[in-house]
C-alpha positions as CSV (number, residue, x, y, z in Angstrom):
1,M,-13.0,-84.4,-17.3
2,P,-10.2,-81.9,-17.9
3,S,-8.6,-81.9,-21.3
4,D,-5.0,-82.5,-22.0
5,A,-4.5,-78.8,-22.6
6,D,-5.9,-77.9,-19.2
7,L,-3.5,-80.4,-17.5
8,I,-0.5,-78.9,-19.3
9,V,-1.6,-75.4,-18.2
10,D,-2.0,-76.7,-14.5
11,R,1.4,-78.3,-14.6
12,R,3.1,-75.1,-15.9
13,R,1.3,-73.1,-13.2
14,M,2.5,-75.4,-10.5
15,R,6.0,-75.5,-11.9
16,R,6.1,-71.6,-11.8
17,K,4.9,-71.6,-8.3
18,L,7.5,-74.2,-7.3
19,T,10.2,-72.1,-8.9
20,F,9.0,-69.1,-7.0
21,W,9.1,-70.7,-3.6
22,R,12.6,-72.2,-4.4
23,V,14.0,-68.8,-5.3
24,A,12.3,-67.3,-2.2
25,A,13.8,-70.0,0.0
26,A,17.2,-69.6,-1.5
27,L,17.1,-65.8,-1.0
28,L,16.0,-66.3,2.7
29,A,18.9,-68.7,3.1
30,A,21.3,-66.2,1.6
31,V,20.1,-63.4,3.9
32,A,20.5,-65.8,6.9
33,I,24.0,-66.7,5.9
34,V,25.0,-63.1,5.4
35,G,23.5,-62.1,8.7
36,G,25.1,-65.0,10.5
37,A,28.5,-64.1,9.0
38,L,28.1,-60.5,10.1
39,L,27.4,-61.4,13.6
40,A,30.1,-64.1,13.7
41,T,33.0,-62.0,12.5
42,P,34.6,-59.2,14.4
43,A,34.4,-57.0,11.3
44,G,30.7,-57.5,11.0
45,R,30.1,-56.9,14.8
46,R,32.0,-53.6,14.5
47,A,30.0,-52.6,11.4
48,I,26.8,-53.2,13.4
49,G,27.7,-52.1,16.8
50,G,30.6,-49.8,16.3
51,E,32.9,-51.8,18.6
52,S,36.0,-49.7,19.5
53,A,39.4,-51.5,19.0
54,I,43.0,-51.1,18.0
55,A,43.1,-51.7,14.1
56,R,45.6,-54.0,12.7
57,I,46.6,-53.5,9.1
58,K,49.1,-55.4,7.1
59,I,51.4,-54.1,4.3
60,E,52.8,-57.2,2.5
61,G,54.4,-58.0,-0.6
62,L,55.4,-55.7,-3.4
63,I,54.2,-52.1,-3.1
64,R,52.8,-50.1,-6.0
65,S,50.3,-47.2,-6.4
66,D,46.9,-48.3,-5.2
67,S,43.9,-46.0,-5.0
68,D,41.8,-48.7,-3.2
69,R,44.4,-48.8,-0.5
70,V,44.3,-45.0,-0.2
71,A,40.5,-45.2,0.2
72,A,40.7,-47.9,2.8
73,L,43.2,-45.9,4.9
74,E,40.9,-42.9,4.7
75,R,38.0,-45.0,6.0
76,L,40.1,-46.3,8.7
77,G,40.9,-42.7,9.7
78,N,37.2,-41.9,10.0
79,S,36.4,-45.2,11.8
80,S,35.8,-45.7,15.5
81,A,39.3,-47.4,15.9
82,K,41.2,-45.9,18.7
83,A,44.7,-46.6,17.3
84,V,46.5,-48.4,14.5
85,I,49.2,-51.0,14.5
86,V,50.8,-51.3,11.0
87,H,52.5,-54.7,10.2
88,I,55.0,-54.5,7.4
89,N,56.6,-57.4,5.6
90,S,57.7,-56.0,2.3
91,P,60.8,-55.7,0.1
92,G,59.5,-52.5,-1.4
93,G,58.2,-51.8,-4.8
94,T,57.9,-48.6,-7.0
95,T,59.0,-45.3,-5.4
96,A,55.8,-43.7,-6.5
97,G,53.8,-46.4,-4.8
98,A,55.8,-46.2,-1.7
99,E,55.5,-42.4,-1.5
100,Q,51.7,-42.7,-2.0
101,L,51.5,-45.2,0.8
102,H,53.7,-43.1,3.2
103,D,51.6,-40.1,2.5
104,S,48.3,-42.0,3.2
105,L,49.8,-43.3,6.5
106,V,50.9,-39.8,7.5
107,R,47.4,-38.6,7.1
108,L,46.1,-41.6,9.1
109,K,48.6,-40.9,11.8
110,A,47.2,-37.3,12.2
111,K,43.9,-39.0,13.2
112,K,44.9,-42.1,15.1
113,P,47.9,-43.0,17.2
114,M,50.1,-45.3,15.0
115,V,53.0,-47.6,15.6
116,V,54.8,-49.9,13.0
117,V,55.8,-53.5,13.6
118,V,58.3,-55.0,11.2
119,D,57.5,-58.7,10.7
120,G,60.1,-60.1,8.5
121,L,61.3,-57.6,6.1
122,C,60.9,-53.8,5.8
123,A,63.2,-52.8,3.0
124,S,63.4,-49.8,0.5
125,G,59.8,-48.9,-0.2
126,G,58.6,-50.8,2.8
127,Y,60.8,-48.6,5.0
128,I,59.6,-45.5,3.3
129,A,56.1,-46.6,4.4
130,A,57.4,-47.3,7.9
131,L,58.8,-43.7,8.2
132,A,55.3,-42.4,8.4
133,S,55.1,-43.6,12.0
134,D,56.7,-42.0,14.9
135,H,57.6,-45.4,16.5
136,I,59.0,-48.4,14.6
137,I,59.3,-51.8,16.3
138,S,61.2,-54.6,14.8
139,Q,62.1,-58.2,15.8
140,G,65.7,-58.8,16.2
141,T,66.2,-61.0,13.2
142,S,64.0,-59.0,10.9
143,L,65.7,-57.2,7.9
144,V,65.5,-53.4,7.7
145,G,66.8,-50.7,5.4
146,S,68.0,-51.0,1.8
147,I,67.9,-47.2,1.5
148,G,68.4,-46.6,-2.2
149,V,66.7,-46.5,-5.6
150,L,67.4,-48.4,-8.8
151,V,66.3,-48.7,-12.4
152,Q,66.8,-52.0,-14.1
153,F,66.2,-52.9,-17.7
154,P,67.4,-55.7,-20.0
155,N,69.5,-55.1,-23.1
156,F,69.0,-57.4,-26.1
157,A,71.3,-55.6,-28.5
158,E,73.9,-58.4,-28.7
159,L,71.3,-61.1,-29.1
160,M,69.5,-59.3,-31.8
161,K,72.8,-58.8,-33.6
162,T,73.4,-62.5,-33.4
163,V,70.0,-63.5,-34.8
164,G,70.2,-60.8,-37.5
165,V,67.3,-58.6,-36.2
166,K,67.6,-54.8,-36.3
167,L,65.3,-52.3,-34.7
168,E,64.1,-49.4,-36.9
169,E,62.6,-46.4,-35.2
170,V,61.7,-42.7,-35.9
171,K,61.6,-40.6,-32.9
172,S,61.2,-36.9,-32.0
173,S,64.4,-36.6,-30.0
174,P,67.4,-38.7,-29.1
175,L,66.2,-39.4,-25.6
176,K,62.7,-40.4,-26.4
177,A,61.9,-43.9,-25.2
178,A,65.5,-44.3,-24.1
179,P,66.8,-46.7,-23.0
180,N,64.8,-49.3,-25.0
181,G,66.7,-52.4,-24.5
182,F,67.1,-53.1,-28.2
183,E,70.2,-51.1,-28.8
184,P,73.3,-50.1,-26.9
185,T,72.4,-47.3,-24.2
186,S,73.8,-44.1,-25.2
187,P,75.8,-42.0,-22.7
188,E,73.2,-39.3,-22.9
189,A,70.4,-41.7,-22.0
190,R,72.4,-43.4,-19.1
191,A,73.1,-39.9,-17.8
192,A,69.3,-38.9,-17.9
193,I,68.4,-42.1,-16.0
194,D,71.1,-41.5,-13.5
195,D,69.8,-38.0,-12.8
196,L,66.3,-39.6,-12.1
197,V,67.8,-42.1,-9.7
198,K,69.9,-39.5,-7.9
199,D,66.9,-37.2,-7.5
200,S,64.7,-40.0,-6.0
201,Y,67.7,-41.2,-3.8
202,A,68.2,-37.6,-2.4
203,W,64.5,-37.5,-1.5
204,F,64.7,-40.9,0.2
205,R,67.8,-39.9,2.2
206,D,66.2,-36.5,3.3
207,L,63.1,-38.5,4.4
208,V,65.2,-40.8,6.6
209,K,67.4,-38.1,8.0
210,S,64.3,-35.8,9.0
211,R,62.0,-38.6,10.2
212,R,64.6,-40.5,12.2
213,N,66.5,-37.4,13.4
214,M,69.9,-38.6,12.0
215,D,73.1,-36.9,11.8
216,D,75.0,-37.0,8.6
217,A,77.6,-39.5,9.8
218,T,74.8,-42.0,10.7
219,L,73.0,-41.4,7.5
220,E,76.0,-42.3,5.4
221,K,76.3,-45.6,7.3
222,V,72.7,-46.7,6.7
223,A,72.1,-45.2,3.2
224,D,74.4,-47.3,1.1
225,G,71.7,-49.7,0.0
226,R,72.4,-52.6,2.5
227,V,69.8,-54.2,4.8
228,F,70.3,-54.6,8.7
229,T,69.1,-56.9,11.2
230,G,66.6,-55.5,13.7
231,R,69.3,-55.4,16.4
232,Q,71.7,-53.6,14.1
233,A,68.9,-51.2,13.0
234,L,68.2,-50.3,16.6
235,N,71.7,-49.2,17.2
236,L,71.7,-47.2,13.9
237,K,68.4,-45.4,14.8
238,L,66.5,-47.1,11.9
239,V,64.0,-48.5,14.5
240,D,63.1,-47.5,18.0
241,Q,62.5,-50.8,19.8
242,L,62.8,-54.6,19.5
243,G,59.6,-56.6,19.9
244,D,56.4,-57.7,18.3
245,E,52.7,-56.7,18.4
246,K,52.5,-57.0,22.2
247,T,55.3,-54.5,22.4
248,A,53.3,-52.2,20.2
249,V,50.2,-52.4,22.3
250,A,52.3,-51.8,25.4
251,W,53.8,-48.7,23.8
252,L,50.3,-47.4,22.8
253,V,49.1,-47.9,26.4
254,A,52.2,-46.1,27.9
255,Q,52.6,-43.3,25.4
256,K,49.1,-42.7,23.8
257,K,46.9,-43.7,26.9
258,I,45.1,-46.5,25.0
259,D,43.1,-48.8,27.2
260,R,45.1,-51.9,28.1
261,E,42.1,-54.1,27.7
262,M,41.3,-52.9,24.3
263,P,41.3,-55.7,21.7
264,V,43.3,-55.6,18.5
265,R,41.2,-56.3,15.3
266,D,42.1,-56.9,11.7
267,F,41.1,-54.0,9.4
268,R,40.6,-55.2,5.8
269,M,42.5,-53.1,3.3
270,T,40.3,-54.3,0.4
271,P,36.6,-54.6,1.7
272,R,35.1,-55.0,-1.7
273,F,31.7,-56.7,-2.0
274,S,33.1,-59.4,-4.3
275,D,36.0,-60.1,-1.9
276,M,33.7,-61.1,1.0
277,S,33.9,-64.9,1.2
278,F,30.5,-65.2,3.0
279,I,28.8,-63.2,0.2
280,R,30.2,-65.7,-2.3
281,L,29.0,-68.6,-0.2
282,A,25.6,-67.1,0.1
283,A,25.3,-66.5,-3.7
284,S,26.6,-69.9,-4.4
285,V,24.0,-71.5,-2.1
286,A,21.2,-69.4,-3.7
287,L,22.2,-70.3,-7.3
288,D,22.6,-74.0,-6.4
289,A,19.1,-74.0,-5.0
290,V,17.6,-72.9,-8.2
291,G,19.5,-75.3,-10.3
292,L,22.3,-73.0,-11.5
293,G,25.1,-75.0,-10.0
294,S,27.5,-74.3,-12.8
295,V,27.2,-70.6,-12.1
296,A,27.8,-71.3,-8.4
297,R,31.0,-73.2,-9.2
298,Q,32.3,-70.1,-11.3
299,I,31.6,-67.9,-8.3
300,E,33.6,-70.2,-6.0
301,A,36.5,-70.3,-8.6
302,A,36.5,-66.5,-8.8
303,G,37.8,-66.3,-5.2
304,A,40.8,-68.4,-6.2
305,V,41.4,-66.3,-9.4
306,Q,41.5,-63.1,-7.3
307,A,44.2,-64.5,-5.2
308,V,46.7,-64.5,-8.1
309,D,48.5,-61.2,-8.0
310,Q,49.2,-59.9,-11.5
311,L,51.7,-57.2,-10.4
312,G,53.7,-55.2,-12.9
313,L,56.4,-52.9,-11.5
314,Q,57.4,-50.0,-13.9
315,G,59.5,-46.9,-13.3
316,L,61.9,-46.2,-10.5
317,L,62.1,-48.9,-7.9
318,A,62.7,-48.7,-4.2
319,L,63.1,-52.4,-3.9
320,W,65.3,-55.0,-2.2
321,R,66.3,-57.7,-4.6
322,P,69.1,-60.0,-3.1
323,S,71.1,-61.7,-5.8
324,V,71.3,-65.5,-5.7
325,T,74.7,-67.0,-6.5
326,E,76.0,-70.5,-6.5
């Protein structure tokens, strides 16, 4: 008759075997989910079979410098995509970020036929990005333009005086860290910032003039900072055509000899491993199967956390910020 010690050892051995097979089954389930997701999505089928298509990319929200976006556009340039449709719906952002995006799109255009479609808003830095394309299409009621640069900073000098707070500082030169918002802005600091704005504004104007083949008179009309509807922008040579994505496809067919039957597929600008929802699902199932449900919940929550954009804009802005008044 086996002893109690033998029974305990047998139970532990059986428990280890059961844990092994549960983990193995969970991993097989994860592999099956990943494989099924790859075959079920256009992106997955393209990765496996190299399907040719017109790539659709989207530039949305505030624009800032983004090395991941640069790398994604380089991957797109080396992909099997036959052409690119760039959808823009952005009020702009930092001038440095917009310039970086513009340069990346110019490099992409050298490899693939490209057309820009303005969805709702293409202002300031968004329009800088659009200028990378040789053909810009806008809907009639979209907003286009806002050619200009600004610097905005709050000044709390009067508030600090009211509450009896004074800023003490020691700095190497009068214009170091100026303006700082805690004391009245000196004429010298204001003049230095004004020089920065004028320099970037001149660059923006020259870019519009050269890319849109504008004469000086038309440039003066469009470069005063205002936005225009798509219909107005067409008459002012800010855009080339009114329409939508179907119009863009028709232009690619007519001007770039793209196959009319070629599908338009989304190209993910941030194809990171952790951003793939089907990977998170597979990991969640696997962890749940081995009794780590709490970890699985954290993985699911991570997807929601990543959706929150913690965007900070600093420096010169090419941004459209309409004021709201009562």
